Each structure stands twice: as C-alpha cells, then as structure tokens.
A tleap script that builds the chain and sets N, CA, C and O, in Angstrom:
source leaprc.protein.ff14SB
mol = sequence {
  NMET GLY ASP GLU LYS LEU SER THR LEU LEU
  GLY THR ALA ILE LEU PRO ALA VAL ILE ASP
  TYR LEU THR THR GLY GLY GLU ASP PHE GLN
  ALA THR LEU ASP GLN PHE TYR ARG SER LYS
  LEU PHE THR GLN LEU SER ASP PRO ALA THR
  GLY LEU TRP HIE LEU SER ALA ALA THR LEU
  ALA GLU MET TYR ASN GLU GLU ARG LEU LEU
  GLY ASP PHE THR VAL PRO GLU GLU GLN CSER
}
set mol.1.N position { 5.206 -16.159 5.627 }
set mol.1.CA position { 4.804 -15.996 4.248 }
set mol.1.C position { 5.774 -15.025 3.591 }
set mol.1.O position { 6.121 -13.996 4.171 }
set mol.2.N position { 6.208 -15.353 2.385 }
set mol.2.CA position { 7.134 -14.507 1.655 }
set mol.2.C position { 6.437 -13.308 1.020 }
set mol.2.O position { 5.215 -13.291 0.870 }
set mol.3.N position { 7.224 -12.320 0.653 }
set mol.3.CA position { 6.693 -11.097 0.059 }
set mol.3.C position { 5.919 -11.369 -1.230 }
set mol.3.O position { 4.858 -10.786 -1.449 }
set mol.4.N position { 6.440 -12.247 -2.081 }
set mol.4.CA position { 5.785 -12.533 -3.357 }
set mol.4.C position { 4.434 -13.212 -3.138 }
set mol.4.O position { 3.447 -12.855 -3.782 }
set mol.5.N position { 4.388 -14.172 -2.247 }
set mol.5.CA position { 3.121 -14.847 -1.958 }
set mol.5.C position { 2.118 -13.881 -1.340 }
set mol.5.O position { 0.935 -13.922 -1.675 }
set mol.6.N position { 2.577 -13.011 -0.439 }
set mol.6.CA position { 1.696 -12.038 0.181 }
set mol.6.C position { 1.167 -11.061 -0.857 }
set mol.6.O position { -0.014 -10.712 -0.838 }
set mol.7.N position { 2.025 -10.621 -1.756 }
set mol.7.CA position { 1.605 -9.699 -2.812 }
set mol.7.C position { 0.510 -10.325 -3.668 }
set mol.7.O position { -0.466 -9.660 -4.013 }
set mol.8.N position { 0.667 -11.586 -4.007 }
set mol.8.CA position { -0.348 -12.294 -4.789 }
set mol.8.C position { -1.644 -12.414 -4.003 }
set mol.8.O position { -2.725 -12.170 -4.538 }
set mol.9.N position { -1.538 -12.785 -2.746 }
set mol.9.CA position { -2.711 -12.911 -1.888 }
set mol.9.C position { -3.437 -11.580 -1.739 }
set mol.9.O position { -4.665 -11.527 -1.812 }
set mol.10.N position { -2.681 -10.505 -1.529 }
set mol.10.CA position { -3.284 -9.176 -1.406 }
set mol.10.C position { -4.044 -8.809 -2.674 }
set mol.10.O position { -5.188 -8.359 -2.608 }
set mol.11.N position { -3.414 -8.998 -3.819 }
set mol.11.CA position { -4.011 -8.579 -5.080 }
set mol.11.C position { -5.181 -9.405 -5.547 }
set mol.11.O position { -6.068 -8.891 -6.228 }
set mol.12.N position { -5.202 -10.678 -5.195 }
set mol.12.CA position { -6.250 -11.551 -5.716 }
set mol.12.C position { -7.390 -11.826 -4.740 }
set mol.12.O position { -8.510 -12.116 -5.161 }
set mol.13.N position { -7.117 -11.739 -3.465 }
set mol.13.CA position { -8.149 -12.107 -2.495 }
set mol.13.C position { -8.443 -11.028 -1.460 }
set mol.13.O position { -9.600 -10.653 -1.270 }
set mol.14.N position { -7.425 -10.533 -0.799 }
set mol.14.CA position { -7.650 -9.645 0.334 }
set mol.14.C position { -8.165 -8.283 -0.100 }
set mol.14.O position { -9.230 -7.855 0.345 }
set mol.15.N position { -7.420 -7.591 -0.969 }
set mol.15.CA position { -7.831 -6.236 -1.349 }
set mol.15.C position { -9.192 -6.188 -2.032 }
set mol.15.O position { -10.008 -5.342 -1.666 }
set mol.16.N position { -9.483 -7.057 -3.014 }
set mol.16.CA position { -10.825 -6.997 -3.609 }
set mol.16.C position { -11.934 -7.180 -2.573 }
set mol.16.O position { -12.960 -6.504 -2.639 }
set mol.17.N position { -11.735 -8.082 -1.625 }
set mol.17.CA position { -12.755 -8.320 -0.597 }
set mol.17.C position { -12.917 -7.110 0.320 }
set mol.17.O position { -14.041 -6.735 0.653 }
set mol.18.N position { -11.812 -6.500 0.728 }
set mol.18.CA position { -11.874 -5.324 1.609 }
set mol.18.C position { -12.535 -4.163 0.877 }
set mol.18.O position { -13.408 -3.498 1.433 }
set mol.19.N position { -12.126 -3.915 -0.365 }
set mol.19.CA position { -12.685 -2.787 -1.112 }
set mol.19.C position { -14.150 -3.030 -1.420 }
set mol.19.O position { -14.941 -2.088 -1.382 }
set mol.20.N position { -14.536 -4.251 -1.723 }
set mol.20.CA position { -15.962 -4.557 -1.901 }
set mol.20.C position { -16.728 -4.239 -0.631 }
set mol.20.O position { -17.815 -3.664 -0.692 }
set mol.21.N position { -16.182 -4.601 0.511 }
set mol.21.CA position { -16.821 -4.329 1.791 }
set mol.21.C position { -16.953 -2.821 2.003 }
set mol.21.O position { -17.976 -2.354 2.506 }
set mol.22.N position { -15.925 -2.055 1.624 }
set mol.22.CA position { -15.926 -0.607 1.827 }
set mol.22.C position { -16.835 0.135 0.852 }
set mol.22.O position { -17.283 1.242 1.153 }
set mol.23.N position { -17.112 -0.448 -0.296 }
set mol.23.CA position { -17.879 0.258 -1.325 }
set mol.23.C position { -19.329 -0.200 -1.411 }
set mol.23.O position { -19.985 0.039 -2.425 }
set mol.24.N position { -19.835 -0.841 -0.390 }
set mol.24.CA position { -21.222 -1.311 -0.421 }
set mol.24.C position { -22.222 -0.163 -0.443 }
set mol.24.O position { -23.370 -0.363 -0.840 }
set mol.25.N position { -21.820 1.027 -0.028 }
set mol.25.CA position { -22.701 2.180 -0.029 }
set mol.25.C position { -22.665 2.961 -1.328 }
set mol.25.O position { -23.179 4.078 -1.388 }
set mol.26.N position { -22.067 2.398 -2.372 }
set mol.26.CA position { -22.035 3.048 -3.668 }
set mol.26.C position { -20.782 3.866 -3.919 }
set mol.26.O position { -20.697 4.555 -4.936 }
set mol.27.N position { -19.807 3.809 -3.021 }
set mol.27.CA position { -18.566 4.532 -3.234 }
set mol.27.C position { -17.854 3.986 -4.470 }
set mol.27.O position { -18.070 2.841 -4.866 }
set mol.28.N position { -17.017 4.806 -5.065 }
set mol.28.CA position { -16.273 4.420 -6.256 }
set mol.28.C position { -15.170 3.425 -5.882 }
set mol.28.O position { -14.319 3.720 -5.043 }
set mol.29.N position { -15.193 2.253 -6.507 }
set mol.29.CA position { -14.245 1.180 -6.195 }
set mol.29.C position { -12.809 1.648 -6.386 }
set mol.29.O position { -11.981 1.487 -5.489 }
set mol.30.N position { -12.501 2.237 -7.568 }
set mol.30.CA position { -11.129 2.629 -7.871 }
set mol.30.C position { -10.637 3.730 -6.936 }
set mol.30.O position { -9.495 3.685 -6.477 }
set mol.31.N position { -11.475 4.710 -6.650 }
set mol.31.CA position { -11.082 5.794 -5.743 }
set mol.31.C position { -10.813 5.248 -4.342 }
set mol.31.O position { -9.851 5.652 -3.689 }
set mol.32.N position { -11.654 4.339 -3.887 }
set mol.32.CA position { -11.475 3.734 -2.568 }
set mol.32.C position { -10.192 2.913 -2.535 }
set mol.32.O position { -9.446 2.956 -1.556 }
set mol.33.N position { -9.937 2.167 -3.603 }
set mol.33.CA position { -8.709 1.369 -3.687 }
set mol.33.C position { -7.483 2.275 -3.653 }
set mol.33.O position { -6.519 1.985 -2.945 }
set mol.34.N position { -7.512 3.366 -4.413 }
set mol.34.CA position { -6.386 4.300 -4.419 }
set mol.34.C position { -6.132 4.874 -3.030 }
set mol.34.O position { -4.981 4.979 -2.606 }
set mol.35.N position { -7.184 5.241 -2.323 }
set mol.35.CA position { -7.047 5.772 -0.964 }
set mol.35.C position { -6.504 4.706 -0.018 }
set mol.35.O position { -5.661 4.993 0.832 }
set mol.36.N position { -6.987 3.485 -0.169 }
set mol.36.CA position { -6.535 2.392 0.686 }
set mol.36.C position { -5.037 2.138 0.494 }
set mol.36.O position { -4.320 1.887 1.463 }
set mol.37.N position { -4.564 2.203 -0.756 }
set mol.37.CA position { -3.135 2.008 -1.034 }
set mol.37.C position { -2.262 3.024 -0.303 }
set mol.37.O position { -1.109 2.728 0.011 }
set mol.38.N position { -2.790 4.213 -0.027 }
set mol.38.CA position { -2.019 5.259 0.642 }
set mol.38.C position { -2.165 5.225 2.165 }
set mol.38.O position { -1.636 6.100 2.851 }
set mol.39.N position { -2.859 4.253 2.691 }
set mol.39.CA position { -3.120 4.197 4.130 }
set mol.39.C position { -1.988 3.520 4.902 }
set mol.39.O position { -1.205 2.737 4.364 }
set mol.40.N position { -1.945 3.861 6.183 }
set mol.40.CA position { -1.012 3.208 7.102 }
set mol.40.C position { -1.364 1.715 7.202 }
set mol.40.O position { -0.478 0.865 7.287 }
set mol.41.N position { -2.651 1.413 7.189 }
set mol.41.CA position { -3.085 0.015 7.269 }
set mol.41.C position { -2.517 -0.790 6.107 }
set mol.41.O position { -2.015 -1.895 6.314 }
set mol.42.N position { -2.585 -0.257 4.889 }
set mol.42.CA position { -2.060 -0.993 3.743 }
set mol.42.C position { -0.560 -1.223 3.891 }
set mol.42.O position { -0.062 -2.303 3.573 }
set mol.43.N position { 0.155 -0.218 4.371 }
set mol.43.CA position { 1.596 -0.359 4.580 }
set mol.43.C position { 1.875 -1.522 5.530 }
set mol.43.O position { 2.751 -2.348 5.272 }
set mol.44.N position { 1.132 -1.577 6.617 }
set mol.44.CA position { 1.343 -2.664 7.584 }
set mol.44.C position { 0.822 -3.997 7.052 }
set mol.44.O position { 1.415 -5.046 7.303 }
set mol.45.N position { -0.285 -3.951 6.319 }
set mol.45.CA position { -0.857 -5.162 5.738 }
set mol.45.C position { 0.115 -5.780 4.736 }
set mol.45.O position { 0.162 -7.002 4.596 }
set mol.46.N position { 0.882 -4.958 4.045 }
set mol.46.CA position { 1.843 -5.431 3.047 }
set mol.46.C position { 3.092 -6.044 3.657 }
set mol.46.O position { 3.886 -6.660 2.946 }
set mol.47.N position { 3.276 -5.887 4.944 }
set mol.47.CA position { 4.441 -6.432 5.641 }
set mol.47.C position { 4.069 -7.795 6.222 }
set mol.47.O position { 3.268 -7.868 7.154 }
set mol.48.N position { 4.639 -8.875 5.684 }
set mol.48.CA position { 4.270 -10.208 6.170 }
set mol.48.C position { 4.508 -10.402 7.667 }
set mol.48.O position { 3.858 -11.242 8.289 }
set mol.49.N position { 5.416 -9.650 8.241 }
set mol.49.CA position { 5.747 -9.818 9.660 }
set mol.49.C position { 4.607 -9.391 10.580 }
set mol.49.O position { 4.537 -9.847 11.721 }
set mol.50.N position { 3.717 -8.529 10.104 }
set mol.50.CA position { 2.626 -8.062 10.965 }
set mol.50.C position { 1.540 -9.112 11.164 }
set mol.50.O position { 0.847 -9.102 12.182 }
set mol.51.N position { 1.388 -10.008 10.209 }
set mol.51.CA position { 0.339 -11.021 10.296 }
set mol.51.C position { -1.062 -10.489 10.051 }
set mol.51.O position { -2.037 -11.217 10.237 }
set mol.52.N position { -1.183 -9.232 9.637 }
set mol.52.CA position { -2.517 -8.663 9.415 }
set mol.52.C position { -3.232 -9.292 8.219 }
set mol.52.O position { -4.457 -9.217 8.119 }
set mol.53.N position { -2.481 -9.903 7.324 }
set mol.53.CA position { -3.057 -10.468 6.113 }
set mol.53.C position { -4.105 -11.546 6.387 }
set mol.53.O position { -4.934 -11.832 5.523 }
set mol.54.N position { -4.080 -12.135 7.552 }
set mol.54.CA position { -5.028 -13.221 7.814 }
set mol.54.C position { -6.343 -12.741 8.451 }
set mol.54.O position { -7.237 -13.551 8.696 }
set mol.55.N position { -6.468 -11.433 8.721 }
set mol.55.CA position { -7.718 -10.902 9.267 }
set mol.55.C position { -8.801 -10.890 8.200 }
set mol.55.O position { -8.505 -10.854 7.006 }
set mol.56.N position { -10.042 -10.919 8.629 }
set mol.56.CA position { -11.159 -10.921 7.684 }
set mol.56.C position { -11.279 -9.576 6.984 }
set mol.56.O position { -10.787 -8.557 7.470 }
set mol.57.N position { -11.946 -9.593 5.828 }
set mol.57.CA position { -12.187 -8.355 5.083 }
set mol.57.C position { -12.978 -7.367 5.929 }
set mol.57.O position { -12.707 -6.167 5.890 }
set mol.58.N position { -13.941 -7.849 6.686 }
set mol.58.CA position { -14.752 -6.980 7.535 }
set mol.58.C position { -13.897 -6.307 8.603 }
set mol.58.O position { -14.047 -5.111 8.855 }
set mol.59.N position { -13.006 -7.061 9.227 }
set mol.59.CA position { -12.135 -6.499 10.257 }
set mol.59.C position { -11.181 -5.474 9.665 }
set mol.59.O position { -10.978 -4.405 10.240 }
set mol.60.N position { -10.594 -5.796 8.514 }
set mol.60.CA position { -9.683 -4.860 7.859 }
set mol.60.C position { -10.412 -3.590 7.436 }
set mol.60.O position { -9.861 -2.495 7.549 }
set mol.61.N position { -11.640 -3.724 6.953 }
set mol.61.CA position { -12.427 -2.554 6.565 }
set mol.61.C position { -12.730 -1.687 7.787 }
set mol.61.O position { -12.683 -0.460 7.701 }
set mol.62.N position { -13.036 -2.307 8.909 }
set mol.62.CA position { -13.276 -1.555 10.147 }
set mol.62.C position { -12.008 -0.833 10.594 }
set mol.62.O position { -12.067 0.316 11.032 }
set mol.63.N position { -10.872 -1.498 10.484 }
set mol.63.CA position { -9.607 -0.886 10.861 }
set mol.63.C position { -9.293 0.305 9.947 }
set mol.63.O position { -8.806 1.336 10.411 }
set mol.64.N position { -9.572 0.159 8.657 }
set mol.64.CA position { -9.338 1.238 7.707 }
set mol.64.C position { -10.254 2.428 8.009 }
set mol.64.O position { -9.810 3.577 8.001 }
set mol.65.N position { -11.512 2.151 8.271 }
set mol.65.CA position { -12.439 3.235 8.615 }
set mol.65.C position { -12.006 3.944 9.897 }
set mol.65.O position { -12.123 5.165 10.007 }
set mol.66.N position { -11.512 3.187 10.850 }
set mol.66.CA position { -10.999 3.779 12.088 }
set mol.66.C position { -9.808 4.696 11.782 }
set mol.66.O position { -9.703 5.791 12.333 }
set mol.67.N position { -8.923 4.242 10.905 }
set mol.67.CA position { -7.779 5.070 10.522 }
set mol.67.C position { -8.249 6.350 9.830 }
set mol.67.O position { -7.719 7.429 10.094 }
set mol.68.N position { -9.225 6.235 8.960 }
set mol.68.CA position { -9.735 7.423 8.259 }
set mol.68.C position { -10.349 8.421 9.233 }
set mol.68.O position { -10.187 9.630 9.066 }
set mol.69.N position { -11.047 7.929 10.242 }
set mol.69.CA position { -11.721 8.813 11.198 }
set mol.69.C position { -10.776 9.374 12.260 }
set mol.69.O position { -10.875 10.545 12.626 }
set mol.70.N position { -9.867 8.543 12.751 }
set mol.70.CA position { -9.038 8.915 13.899 }
set mol.70.C position { -7.560 9.132 13.575 }
set mol.70.O position { -6.801 9.620 14.411 }
set mol.71.N position { -7.159 8.768 12.358 }
set mol.71.CA position { -5.762 8.905 11.978 }
set mol.71.C position { -4.906 7.717 12.351 }
set mol.71.O position { -3.711 7.702 12.053 }
set mol.72.N position { -5.477 6.731 12.988 }
set mol.72.CA position { -4.759 5.519 13.376 }
set mol.72.C position { -5.789 4.417 13.565 }
set mol.72.O position { -6.991 4.677 13.508 }
set mol.73.N position { -5.343 3.213 13.786 }
set mol.73.CA position { -6.249 2.089 13.997 }
set mol.73.C position { -5.716 1.184 15.096 }
set mol.73.O position { -4.532 1.217 15.432 }
set mol.74.N position { -6.602 0.386 15.640 }
set mol.74.CA position { -6.258 -0.566 16.673 }
set mol.74.C position { -6.273 -1.959 16.062 }
set mol.74.O position { -7.222 -2.334 15.373 }
set mol.75.N position { -5.228 -2.712 16.315 }
set mol.75.CA position { -5.175 -4.098 15.858 }
set mol.75.C position { -5.896 -4.941 16.890 }
set mol.75.O position { -5.577 -4.872 18.077 }
set mol.76.N position { -6.882 -5.751 16.450 }
set mol.76.CA position { -7.590 -6.606 17.411 }
set mol.76.C position { -6.621 -7.527 18.147 }
set mol.76.O position { -5.653 -8.022 17.569 }
set mol.77.N position { -6.895 -7.744 19.419 }
set mol.77.CA position { -6.017 -8.600 20.219 }
set mol.77.C position { -6.011 -10.029 19.686 }
set mol.77.O position { -4.956 -10.647 19.540 }
set mol.78.N position { -7.197 -10.539 19.401 }
set mol.78.CA position { -7.285 -11.887 18.835 }
set mol.78.C position { -7.415 -11.761 17.347 }
set mol.78.O position { -8.470 -11.387 16.834 }
set mol.79.N position { -6.351 -12.071 16.650 }
set mol.79.CA position { -6.339 -11.987 15.194 }
set mol.79.C position { -6.692 -13.341 14.623 }
set mol.79.O position { -5.876 -14.263 14.602 }
set mol.80.N position { -7.949 -13.442 14.151 }
set mol.80.CA position { -8.354 -14.715 13.550 }
set mol.80.C position { -9.240 -14.485 12.378 }
set mol.80.O position { -9.682 -15.442 11.742 }
savepdb mol mol.pdb
quit
C-alpha cells in the first residue's frame, strides 16, 4: 500500500475507529487523538511496511494502552 492510500485510510477509517474505542469511557476525543499522534504506535502504524494498518481498532487500542502503561507495545503474532 502506498503512503497516500495509507494516509487516506488512516484518516477516514482507522484513526476514528481507534479513537472511538479509546474514548468510550468519556475521554476527550481530540485530546486522545493528539496523544495518539505522538505515540510510537502511530509512527509505526503510519509506515506501510509494518502492516499494522490492517489490525482491528480494538487490537490497535490495546496496543496503544500497552504503550501508555509500559512505554512500548507488543505486536500480535497473528495480524488479522
């Protein structure tokens, strides 16, 4: 997948779904989005070579929460 297509996919489908998943407890959508943009996960998610873009919103949200708690995250072995 090319950078332009990935950027469109991130902005229209992936990020809104992940942030919605993360803000179900009433957290501020924009603040959560801003924090997510500064994460290591977002950096890797933005790189088409990693293939992280095809993971579910729930999995990406779990990975982000893991990064927030531990400073890093684990990529699931089976990425589907």
